[in-house]
MIDOSE-1310 file (N, C-alpha, C; in nm, 2 decimals, decimal comma, always signed):
residues 169
msde	-3,66/+6,84/-3,85/-3,57/+6,76/-3,92/-3,43/+6,81/-3,91; -3,42/+6,94/-3,89/-3,28/+6,99/-3,88/-3,21/+6,94/-3,75; -3,29/+6,92/-3,65/-3,24/+6,86/-3,52/-3,19/+6,73/-3,55; -3,26/+6,64/-3,62/-3,21/+6,50/-3,65/-3,08/+6,50/-3,72
tkve	-3,06/+6,59/-3,82/-2,94/+6,59/-3,89/-2,83/+6,64/-3,81; -2,86/+6,73/-3,72/-2,75/+6,77/-3,62/-2,70/+6,66/-3,53; -2,80/+6,58/-3,49/-2,77/+6,46/-3,41/-2,68/+6,36/-3,48; -2,72/+6,34/-3,60/-2,64/+6,24/-3,68/-2,50/+6,29/-3,71
atea	-2,49/+6,43/-3,73/-2,36/+6,49/-3,76/-2,26/+6,48/-3,63; -2,33/+6,49/-3,51/-2,24/+6,48/-3,40/-2,21/+6,34/-3,36; -2,29/+6,24/-3,41/-2,26/+6,10/-3,38/-2,15/+6,05/-3,48; -2,14/+6,10/-3,59/-2,04/+6,05/-3,69/-1,90/+6,08/-3,65
pagm	-1,86/+6,20/-3,59/-1,73/+6,21/-3,55/-1,70/+6,12/-3,43; -1,80/+6,09/-3,33/-1,77/+6,01/-3,23/-1,74/+5,87/-3,28; -1,82/+5,82/-3,37/-1,80/+5,69/-3,44/-1,65/+5,68/-3,50; -1,62/+5,79/-3,56/-1,48/+5,79/-3,63/-1,37/+5,79/-3,52
aale	-1,40/+5,86/-3,41/-1,30/+5,86/-3,31/-1,29/+5,71/-3,25; -1,40/+5,64/-3,24/-1,39/+5,51/-3,19/-1,32/+5,42/-3,29; -1,34/+5,44/-3,42/-1,26/+5,37/-3,51/-1,11/+5,40/-3,51; -1,08/+5,52/-3,49/-0,94/+5,56/-3,48/-0,87/+5,49/-3,36
tlte	-0,94/+5,49/-3,25/-0,88/+5,42/-3,13/-0,87/+5,27/-3,15; -0,96/+5,21/-3,23/-0,94/+5,07/-3,26/-0,82/+5,04/-3,35; -0,80/+5,13/-3,44/-0,68/+5,11/-3,54/-0,55/+5,14/-3,47; -0,56/+5,22/-3,36/-0,43/+5,26/-3,29/-0,40/+5,17/-3,17
gpaa	-0,49/+5,08/-3,13/-0,47/+4,99/-3,02/-0,37/+4,88/-3,05; -0,36/+4,79/-2,95/-0,27/+4,67/-2,96/-0,31/+4,58/-3,07; -0,45/+4,57/-3,10/-0,49/+4,48/-3,21/-0,44/+4,52/-3,34; -0,42/+4,65/-3,36/-0,37/+4,70/-3,49/-0,22/+4,66/-3,50
eava	-0,15/+4,66/-3,39/-0,01/+4,63/-3,39/+0,01/+4,49/-3,43; -0,08/+4,40/-3,38/-0,07/+4,26/-3,41/-0,10/+4,23/-3,55; -0,19/+4,31/-3,62/-0,22/+4,29/-3,75/-0,11/+4,34/-3,84; -0,04/+4,45/-3,81/+0,06/+4,52/-3,88/+0,20/+4,45/-3,86
apve	+0,21/+4,37/-3,76/+0,33/+4,31/-3,73/+0,38/+4,21/-3,85; +0,50/+4,22/-3,89/+0,55/+4,13/-4,01/+0,55/+3,99/-3,96; +0,53/+3,89/-4,05/+0,53/+3,76/-4,02/+0,67/+3,71/-4,01; +0,70/+3,63/-3,90/+0,83/+3,58/-3,88/+0,86/+3,45/-3,97
pkid	+0,98/+3,45/-4,03/+1,01/+3,32/-4,11/+1,02/+3,21/-4,02; +0,98/+3,09/-4,07/+0,99/+2,96/-3,99/+1,11/+2,88/-4,05; +1,21/+2,89/-3,99/+1,34/+2,82/-4,04/+1,39/+2,74/-3,92; +1,43/+2,60/-3,95/+1,48/+2,52/-3,85/+1,63/+2,54/-3,82
nlgr	+1,69/+2,46/-3,73/+1,83/+2,47/-3,70/+1,92/+2,45/-3,82; +1,88/+2,38/-3,92/+1,97/+2,35/-4,03/+1,95/+2,46/-4,14; +1,87/+2,56/-4,12/+1,84/+2,66/-4,21/+1,75/+2,62/-4,32; +1,65/+2,54/-4,29/+1,56/+2,49/-4,39/+1,42/+2,52/-4,35
syat	+1,32/+2,54/-4,44/+1,18/+2,55/-4,42/+1,12/+2,43/-4,47; +1,01/+2,38/-4,40/+0,95/+2,25/-4,45/+0,80/+2,28/-4,47; +0,75/+2,22/-4,58/+0,61/+2,22/-4,61/+0,57/+2,10/-4,68; +0,44/+2,08/-4,68/+0,38/+1,97/-4,74/+0,30/+2,02/-4,87
grrk	+0,31/+1,95/-4,97/+0,24/+1,98/-5,09/+0,16/+1,86/-5,14; +0,04/+1,89/-5,19/-0,05/+1,78/-5,24/-0,11/+1,81/-5,37; -0,13/+1,71/-5,45/-0,20/+1,72/-5,58/-0,25/+1,58/-5,62; -0,37/+1,57/-5,66/-0,44/+1,44/-5,68/-0,42/+1,35/-5,57
daaa	-0,36/+1,22/-5,59/-0,33/+1,13/-5,49/-0,18/+1,14/-5,44; -0,11/+1,24/-5,48/+0,04/+1,25/-5,45/+0,05/+1,35/-5,32; +0,14/+1,31/-5,24/+0,18/+1,41/-5,13/+0,33/+1,42/-5,13; +0,37/+1,54/-5,11/+0,52/+1,57/-5,11/+0,56/+1,64/-4,99
rvwv	+0,68/+1,59/-4,93/+0,73/+1,66/-4,81/+0,85/+1,73/-4,87; +0,86/+1,87/-4,86/+0,96/+1,95/-4,92/+1,03/+2,03/-4,82; +1,17/+2,03/-4,83/+1,26/+2,12/-4,75/+1,33/+2,21/-4,85; +1,33/+2,34/-4,81/+1,39/+2,45/-4,89/+1,49/+2,52/-4,80
krgt	+1,61/+2,54/-4,87/+1,72/+2,61/-4,79/+1,80/+2,69/-4,90; +1,87/+2,79/-4,85/+1,96/+2,87/-4,94/+2,06/+2,78/-5,00; +2,09/+2,81/-5,13/+2,18/+2,72/-5,19/+2,21/+2,76/-5,34; +2,24/+2,67/-5,42/+2,28/+2,69/-5,56/+2,18/+2,65/-5,66
gqmk	+2,06/+2,61/-5,62/+1,95/+2,57/-5,71/+1,94/+2,42/-5,73; +2,01/+2,34/-5,65/+1,99/+2,19/-5,67/+1,86/+2,14/-5,62; +1,81/+2,04/-5,69/+1,68/+1,98/-5,65/+1,70/+1,83/-5,64; +1,67/+1,76/-5,53/+1,67/+1,62/-5,51/+1,53/+1,57/-5,48
ingk	+1,47/+1,48/-5,56/+1,35/+1,43/-5,54/+1,36/+1,28/-5,51; +1,32/+1,23/-5,40/+1,34/+1,10/-5,35/+1,48/+1,05/-5,37; +1,58/+1,13/-5,34/+1,72/+1,09/-5,35/+1,78/+1,09/-5,49; +1,70/+1,13/-5,59/+1,75/+1,14/-5,72/+1,75/+1,29/-5,77
dvte	+1,84/+1,32/-5,87/+1,84/+1,45/-5,93/+1,71/+1,47/-6,00; +1,66/+1,60/-6,01/+1,53/+1,63/-6,07/+1,52/+1,59/-6,22; +1,64/+1,60/-6,29/+1,63/+1,56/-6,43/+1,62/+1,41/-6,45; +1,67/+1,33/-6,34/+1,65/+1,19/-6,35/+1,51/+1,15/-6,30
yfar	+1,46/+1,21/-6,20/+1,33/+1,17/-6,15/+1,22/+1,21/-6,24; +1,22/+1,34/-6,27/+1,12/+1,40/-6,37/+1,19/+1,42/-6,50; +1,19/+1,31/-6,59/+1,27/+1,32/-6,71/+1,20/+1,41/-6,82; +1,07/+1,43/-6,81/+1,00/+1,51/-6,91/+1,02/+1,66/-6,88
pvlq	+1,06/+1,74/-6,98/+1,09/+1,88/-6,95/+0,97/+1,96/-6,91; +0,84/+1,91/-6,93/+0,73/+1,98/-6,89/+0,72/+1,98/-6,73; +0,75/+1,85/-6,68/+0,75/+1,84/-6,53/+0,85/+1,92/-6,47; +0,97/+1,93/-6,52/+1,08/+2,01/-6,48/+1,04/+2,16/-6,47
mila	+0,97/+2,21/-6,58/+0,92/+2,34/-6,59/+0,82/+2,37/-6,48; +0,73/+2,27/-6,45/+0,63/+2,29/-6,34/+0,71/+2,32/-6,20; +0,81/+2,25/-6,18/+0,89/+2,27/-6,06/+0,96/+2,40/-6,05; +1,00/+2,46/-6,17/+1,07/+2,59/-6,17/+0,97/+2,71/-6,16
qpfe	+0,84/+2,69/-6,17/+0,75/+2,80/-6,18/+0,75/+2,88/-6,05; +0,75/+2,82/-5,93/+0,75/+2,91/-5,81/+0,87/+3,00/-5,80; +0,99/+2,95/-5,84/+1,11/+3,02/-5,83/+1,11/+3,14/-5,94; +1,05/+3,12/-6,05/+1,04/+3,22/-6,15/+0,94/+3,33/-6,11
aaer	+0,83/+3,29/-6,05/+0,74/+3,39/-6,01/+0,79/+3,47/-5,89; +0,87/+3,41/-5,80/+0,93/+3,48/-5,69/+1,06/+3,56/-5,73; +1,11/+3,53/-5,85/+1,23/+3,59/-5,90/+1,34/+3,54/-5,81; +1,36/+3,41/-5,78/+1,46/+3,35/-5,69/+1,52/+3,23/-5,76
vgef	+1,54/+3,23/-5,89/+1,59/+3,12/-5,97/+1,73/+3,09/-5,92; +1,77/+2,97/-5,89/+1,90/+2,93/-5,85/+1,95/+2,98/-5,71; +1,85/+3,02/-5,63/+1,89/+3,07/-5,50/+1,87/+2,97/-5,39; +1,79/+2,87/-5,42/+1,74/+2,77/-5,32/+1,77/+2,63/-5,35
dvva	+1,81/+2,55/-5,26/+1,82/+2,40/-5,28/+1,68/+2,34/-5,23; +1,65/+2,24/-5,30/+1,52/+2,16/-5,26/+1,55/+2,02/-5,24; +1,50/+1,97/-5,13/+1,50/+1,82/-5,11/+1,36/+1,78/-5,08; +1,31/+1,68/-5,16/+1,17/+1,65/-5,15/+1,15/+1,49/-5,15
tvrg	+1,06/+1,45/-5,08/+1,02/+1,31/-5,08/+0,87/+1,31/-5,12; +0,84/+1,23/-5,23/+0,70/+1,23/-5,28/+0,65/+1,10/-5,30; +0,53/+1,07/-5,26/+0,46/+0,94/-5,27/+0,33/+0,94/-5,33; +0,28/+0,84/-5,39/+0,14/+0,83/-5,44/+0,12/+0,90/-5,57
ggls	+0,02/+0,86/-5,64/-0,02/+0,92/-5,77/+0,08/+0,89/-5,88; +0,07/+0,96/-5,99/+0,16/+0,95/-6,10/+0,26/+1,06/-6,11; +0,34/+1,07/-6,21/+0,45/+1,17/-6,22/+0,39/+1,31/-6,23; +0,28/+1,33/-6,31/+0,22/+1,46/-6,32/+0,17/+1,51/-6,19
gqag	+0,09/+1,42/-6,11/+0,05/+1,46/-5,98/+0,16/+1,49/-5,88; +0,27/+1,41/-5,89/+0,38/+1,42/-5,80/+0,45/+1,56/-5,83; +0,46/+1,59/-5,96/+0,52/+1,73/-5,99/+0,44/+1,84/-5,94; +0,31/+1,83/-5,95/+0,22/+1,93/-5,89/+0,22/+1,94/-5,74
avrh	+0,24/+1,82/-5,67/+0,26/+1,81/-5,53/+0,39/+1,88/-5,49; +0,50/+1,86/-5,56/+0,62/+1,91/-5,53/+0,62/+2,07/-5,54; +0,56/+2,11/-5,66/+0,54/+2,26/-5,68/+0,47/+2,32/-5,57; +0,35/+2,26/-5,53/+0,28/+2,32/-5,41/+0,36/+2,32/-5,28
gisr	+0,44/+2,21/-5,26/+0,52/+2,22/-5,14/+0,63/+2,31/-5,14; +0,69/+2,34/-5,26/+0,80/+2,44/-5,27/+0,74/+2,58/-5,25; +0,62/+2,61/-5,30/+0,56/+2,74/-5,29/+0,53/+2,77/-5,14; +0,48/+2,67/-5,08/+0,44/+2,69/-4,93/+0,57/+2,70/-4,85
altl	+0,68/+2,62/-4,88/+0,81/+2,64/-4,81/+0,87/+2,77/-4,83; +0,86/+2,82/-4,96/+0,92/+2,96/-4,98/+0,85/+3,06/-4,90; +0,72/+3,05/-4,88/+0,64/+3,15/-4,81/+0,69/+3,15/-4,66; +0,72/+3,03/-4,61/+0,77/+3,01/-4,48/+0,91/+3,07/-4,46
fepg	+0,99/+3,04/-4,56/+1,13/+3,09/-4,56/+1,14/+3,24/-4,57; +1,06/+3,29/-4,67/+1,05/+3,44/-4,70/+0,91/+3,48/-4,71; +0,85/+3,54/-4,59/+0,71/+3,57/-4,60/+0,68/+3,68/-4,70; +0,77/+3,75/-4,74/+0,76/+3,87/-4,84/+0,72/+3,81/-4,97
lrpa	+0,75/+3,69/-5,00/+0,72/+3,62/-5,14/+0,58/+3,58/-5,15; +0,50/+3,58/-5,04/+0,36/+3,53/-5,05/+0,27/+3,60/-5,15; +0,27/+3,73/-5,16/+0,19/+3,79/-5,27/+0,22/+3,75/-5,41; +0,34/+3,74/-5,44/+0,38/+3,70/-5,58/+0,33/+3,56/-5,60
lkag	+0,36/+3,46/-5,50/+0,32/+3,32/-5,52/+0,17/+3,31/-5,52; +0,10/+3,39/-5,44/-0,05/+3,38/-5,44/-0,11/+3,43/-5,57; -0,05/+3,53/-5,62/-0,10/+3,58/-5,75/-0,09/+3,49/-5,86; +0,02/+3,40/-5,86/+0,05/+3,30/-5,95/-0,04/+3,18/-5,94
gflt	-0,11/+3,17/-5,82/-0,20/+3,05/-5,79/-0,12/+2,93/-5,74; +0,01/+2,95/-5,69/+0,08/+2,83/-5,64/+0,06/+2,79/-5,51; -0,01/+2,87/-5,42/-0,04/+2,84/-5,29/-0,17/+2,76/-5,27; -0,25/+2,77/-5,37/-0,39/+2,69/-5,36/-0,36/+2,55/-5,40
rdpr	-0,42/+2,46/-5,33/-0,41/+2,32/-5,35/-0,51/+2,29/-5,47; -0,47/+2,23/-5,58/-0,56/+2,20/-5,68/-0,66/+2,09/-5,64; -0,80/+2,12/-5,63/-0,88/+2,03/-5,57/-0,93/+1,91/-5,67; -0,89/+1,92/-5,79/-0,94/+1,82/-5,89/-0,87/+1,68/-5,86
vver	-0,95/+1,58/-5,84/-0,91/+1,45/-5,83/-1,00/+1,36/-5,92; -0,96/+1,24/-5,93/-1,02/+1,14/-6,02/-1,16/+1,11/-5,95; -1,26/+1,11/-6,05/-1,39/+1,09/-6,01/-1,41/+0,93/-5,98; -1,49/+0,90/-5,89/-1,50/+0,76/-5,84/-1,60/+0,68/-5,94
kkyg	-1,58/+0,55/-5,95/-1,67/+0,47/-6,03/-1,80/+0,45/-5,96; -1,91/+0,47/-6,04/-2,04/+0,45/-5,98/-2,10/+0,31/-6,02; -2,18/+0,26/-5,94/-2,24/+0,12/-5,96/-2,34/+0,14/-6,08; -2,35/+0,04/-6,16/-2,43/+0,04/-6,28/-2,36/+0,11/-6,39
kaka	-2,24/+0,15/-6,38/-2,17/+0,22/-6,49/-2,04/+0,14/-6,52; -1,99/+0,15/-6,64/-1,86/+0,08/-6,67/-1,75/+0,16/-6,61; -1,75/+0,29/-6,61/-1,64/+0,37/-6,54/-1,72/+0,48/-6,46; -1,66/+0,59/-6,44/-1,72/+0,69/-6,36/-1,84/+0,74/-6,42
rksf	-1,84/+0,76/-6,55/-1,97/+0,82/-6,62/-2,01/+0,73/-6,74; -1,92/+0,65/-6,80/-1,95/+0,57/-6,91/-2,05/+0,46/-6,88; -2,16/+0,45/-6,97/-2,25/+0,34/-6,94/-2,21/+0,22/-7,03; -2,27/+0,10/-6,99/-2,26/-0,01/-7,07/-2,32/+0,01/-7,20
qfsk	-2,29/-0,07/-7,30/-2,35/-0,07/-7,43/-2,50/-0,09/-7,43; -2,58/-0,01/-7,49/-2,72/-0,02/-7,49/-2,76/-0,10/-7,60; -2,85/-0,20/-7,58/-2,90/-0,29/-7,69/-3,05/-0,28/-7,68; -3,11/-0,24/-7,79/-3,26/-0,22/-7,79/-3,33/-0,36/-7,80
r	-3,27/-0,45/-7,87/-3,32/-0,59/-7,88/-3,22/-0,69/-7,85
C-alpha cells in the first residue's frame, strides 16, 4: 500500500505542473485580456433592450445626462416619475449619473414595458461603452432580460385562465 501512495504522490505534482503550463499559455492570456469598448465613429455605443412586447434601440455617448426617447424629452415621453426612475437606475448603480447622453427609439408594448426595454438597452450599451461597469450592472440585475410576458388565451377559456361562468342547472 505504501507503494501506491508513493505513485499517487508523484503523479500529483506532475498534474499540478500541467495545470500551471495551461494557465501560463496563450489561452490564459486571452482569458485575462481586458474587453475592448465598442464605440462607433460618433463616440456612441449601441444596444438593443427588450421587455414584454417592447423593443428599444439605444445609443449612449458621453454628455450631460440628456435623454431623448423617440425624439421627445424623457419627462415628456415618460411623464410618470416611476418610469423616469426606472431609466435612471443603471446610471445610479454604475455611479455615472449625468455623465451620458441617451438617444433611444422604442416601439411596441405599453409605457411600462417600453421603460423596461430602454433600461435594458441603456445597461447593455453602458457595458459596451465601459466594460468595467459590467459587474455593478450585473449585480443589479439590469443586464438580464425580464422573460415575463403576457400569457396567451386558451381555447375554452374566457381569458388566459379565467373560465366561463359555471351553471349547474
